[in-house]
KEKE-518119 format. One record per residue: x, y, z negated of N, C-alpha, C, O in turn. Coordinates in steps of 0.2 Angstrom, whole numbers, plus 5000, padded with zeros to 4 digits. Each point is the difference from the previous one (the first is absolute). Example, Ala and Ser with C-alpha at 12.3 -4.5 7.8 and 13.67 -1.06 7.14 Angstrom:
REM residues 2
NODE  nxx  nyy  nzz caxx cayy cazz  cxx  cyy  czz  oxx  oyy  ozz
NODE 5066 4972 4961 4996 5006 5000 5004 5006 5000 5005 4999 4997
NODE 4993 5006 5007 5004 5006 4999 4996 5005 4997 5003 5006 4999
***
This chain:
REM residues 90
NODE  nxx  nyy  nzz caxx cayy cazz  cxx  cyy  czz  oxx  oyy  ozz
NODE 4275 5291 4998 4999 4994 4996 5000 4994 5005 4998 5000 5006
NODE 5006 4995 4992 5001 4994 5004 4995 4995 4997 4999 4999 4994
NODE 4998 4997 5011 4996 4995 4999 5002 4994 5004 5002 5001 5006
NODE 4997 4993 4991 5002 4994 5004 4994 4998 5005 4995 5002 4999
NODE 5007 4993 5005 4995 4997 5005 4994 4997 4996 4994 5001 5002
NODE 5007 4996 4992 4994 4997 4996 4996 5006 4998 4994 4999 5000
NODE 5009 5006 4997 4996 5006 4998 4996 5003 5006 4994 5003 4999
NODE 5009 4998 5007 4997 5003 5006 4994 4996 5001 4995 5003 5002
NODE 5006 4990 4998 4994 4996 5002 4994 5001 4995 4995 5000 5002
NODE 5007 5000 4992 4995 5001 4995 4997 5007 5000 4994 5000 5000
NODE 5010 5005 5002 4997 5007 5001 4995 5000 5005 4995 5003 5000
NODE 5007 4993 5006 4995 5000 5005 4994 4997 4999 4994 5002 5002
NODE 5006 4992 4994 4994 4997 4997 4996 5005 4996 4994 5000 5000
NODE 5009 5003 4995 4997 5005 4996 4996 5005 5004 4995 5002 4999
NODE 5009 5001 5006 4997 5005 5004 4994 4997 5004 4995 5004 5001
NODE 5005 4990 5001 4995 4997 5004 4994 4999 4995 4994 4999 5003
NODE 5007 5001 4991 4994 4999 4995 4998 5006 4997 4996 5000 4995
NODE 5007 5006 5007 4998 5007 4998 5002 5001 4993 4996 5004 4997
NODE 5009 4994 5001 5003 5002 4993 5002 5007 5000 5003 5002 5005
NODE 4997 5001 4989 5002 5007 5000 5008 5000 4999 5003 4995 4999
NODE 5000 5011 5003 5007 5000 4999 5002 4998 4993 5005 4997 4999
NODE 4991 5006 4996 5002 4998 4993 5000 4993 4998 5004 4997 4997
NODE 4990 5000 5006 5000 4992 4999 5005 4997 5003 5003 4995 4997
NODE 5000 5007 5009 5005 4997 5003 5007 5000 4996 5003 4996 4999
NODE 4998 5010 4998 5006 5001 4996 5000 4996 4994 5005 4997 4999
NODE 4989 5002 4998 4999 4995 4994 5002 4993 5002 5004 4997 4997
NODE 4993 5001 5009 5001 4993 5002 5007 4999 5002 5003 4994 4999
NODE 5000 5010 5005 5007 5000 5002 5005 5001 4994 5006 4998 5001
NODE 4991 5004 4994 5005 5002 4994 5005 5005 5001 5006 4999 4999
NODE 4992 5006 5005 5005 5006 5001 4997 5006 4997 4995 5001 4998
NODE 5010 5004 5002 4998 5006 4997 4995 5004 5004 5000 5001 5006
NODE 4994 5000 4990 4994 5003 5004 5002 5007 5003 4998 5001 5006
NODE 5006 5003 4991 5001 5007 5002 5004 4999 5007 4999 5003 5005
NODE 5007 4993 4994 5004 4999 5006 4996 4997 5006 5001 5002 5006
NODE 4995 4993 4992 4996 4997 5005 4996 5004 5004 4999 5000 5006
NODE 4997 5005 4990 4995 5004 5003 5004 5005 5005 4997 5002 5005
NODE 5009 5000 4993 5004 5005 5004 5002 4996 5007 4999 5003 5005
NODE 5003 4991 4994 5001 4995 5006 4994 5000 5004 5001 5000 5006
NODE 4993 4999 4992 4994 4999 5003 4998 5006 5004 4996 5000 5005
NODE 5007 5006 4994 4999 5006 5003 5004 5001 5006 4999 5005 5004
NODE 5006 4991 4997 5005 5000 5005 4998 4995 5006 5001 4994 4999
NODE 4997 5008 5006 4997 4996 5005 5006 4996 5004 4998 4995 5004
NODE 5008 5006 4994 5006 4997 5003 5002 4994 4996 5005 4996 5001
NODE 4992 5004 4992 5003 4995 4996 4997 4993 5001 4995 4999 5002
NODE 5009 4996 4996 4998 4993 5001 4994 4999 4996 4996 4996 5002
NODE 5003 5007 4992 4994 4999 4996 4994 5002 5003 4995 4997 5001
NODE 5005 5009 5002 4995 5003 5003 4998 4996 5006 4994 4998 5001
NODE 5011 5000 5003 4998 4996 5006 4997 4993 4998 4995 4998 5004
NODE 5008 4999 4991 4997 4993 4998 4993 5001 4998 4995 4996 5002
NODE 5004 5009 4994 4993 5001 4997 4995 5002 5005 4995 4996 5001
NODE 5006 5009 5003 4996 5002 5005 4999 4995 5006 4995 5000 5003
NODE 5010 4996 4998 4999 4995 5005 4994 4995 4998 4996 4998 5004
NODE 5005 5000 4990 4994 4996 4997 4994 5003 5000 4994 4997 5001
NODE 5006 5009 4996 4994 5004 5000 4996 5001 5006 4994 4999 5001
NODE 5010 5003 5004 4996 5001 5007 4998 4994 5003 4996 5000 5004
NODE 5008 4995 4995 4998 4993 5003 4993 4998 4997 4996 4998 5004
NODE 5004 5003 4990 4993 4998 4997 4995 5005 5002 4994 4998 5001
NODE 5007 5008 5000 4995 5005 5002 4998 4998 5007 4994 5001 5002
NODE 5011 4997 5002 4998 4998 5007 4995 4994 5000 4995 5000 5003
NODE 5007 4995 4993 4995 4994 4999 4993 5002 4998 4995 4997 5002
NODE 5005 5007 4993 4994 5003 4997 4996 5003 5006 4994 4999 5001
NODE 5009 5006 5003 4997 5003 5005 4997 4995 5005 4995 5001 5003
NODE 5009 4994 4999 4998 4996 5005 4994 4996 4998 4996 4999 5004
NODE 5004 4999 4989 4994 4997 4998 4994 5005 5000 4994 4997 5002
NODE 5006 5009 4997 4995 5005 5000 4998 5000 5007 4994 5001 5002
NODE 5010 5000 5003 4999 5001 5007 4996 4994 5002 4995 5000 5004
NODE 5007 4994 4994 4997 4993 5002 4992 5000 4998 4996 4999 5004
NODE 5003 5003 4990 4994 5000 4997 4995 5006 5003 4994 4999 5001
NODE 5010 5006 5001 4996 5006 5003 4998 4998 5007 4994 5001 5002
NODE 5010 4995 5002 4998 4997 5006 4994 4995 5000 4996 4999 5005
NODE 5003 4999 4989 4994 4995 4999 4994 5004 4998 4995 4997 4998
NODE 5006 5010 5001 4994 5004 4999 4999 5002 4993 4995 5003 4998
NODE 5010 4997 4998 4999 5002 4993 5001 5008 5000 5005 5003 5002
NODE 4989 5000 4996 5000 5007 5000 5005 5004 4995 5004 5004 5002
NODE 4997 4993 4992 5005 5003 4996 5007 4999 5003 5004 5005 5000
NODE 4998 4990 5003 5006 4999 5003 5001 5004 5006 5005 5003 5002
NODE 4990 4998 5002 5000 5005 5006 5001 5007 4998 5004 5003 5003
NODE 4994 4999 4991 5001 5006 4997 5007 5001 4998 5004 5005 5001
NODE 4999 4990 4996 5007 5000 4998 5005 5000 5007 5004 5004 5000
NODE 4994 4993 5005 5004 5000 5006 4999 5007 5003 5006 5002 5002
NODE 4989 5001 4998 4999 5007 5002 5005 5004 4996 5003 5005 5003
NODE 4997 4994 4991 5005 5004 4996 5007 4999 5002 5004 5004 5000
NODE 4998 4989 5001 5007 4999 5002 5001 5004 5007 5006 5002 5001
NODE 4990 4998 5003 5001 5003 5007 5001 5007 4999 5004 5003 5003
NODE 4991 5000 4993 5001 5007 4998 5007 5002 4997 5003 5005 5003
NODE 4999 4991 4992 5006 5001 4997 5006 5000 5005 5005 5003 5000
NODE 4995 4991 5004 5005 4999 5005 5000 5005 5006 5005 5001 5003
NODE 4990 5003 4998 4999 5005 5005 5003 5007 4998 5002 5004 5004
NODE 5000 4996 4989 5002 5007 4998 5008 5000 5002 5003 4995 5000
NODE 4999 5011 5002 5007 5001 5002 5005 4999 4994 5006 5001 5001
***
């Protein structure tokens, strides 16, 4: 599946806002079945654009949680402990 630069940019924004694959297909006006297959291929431009946005937003979220944790928020500290535990798994 080929997507142009404008669609890649939009797909990155959709990923950063945590839209589902189905929602992305509707917004991009592409075939949902073909798009879903494309999103399972980690080498595809669609996958890379979406997950670049997704993980960038996830990073910003975690940085915010860590900052609040450092200021003493018990719920945030528990979330950070979960991040550390998850990151420590092989």
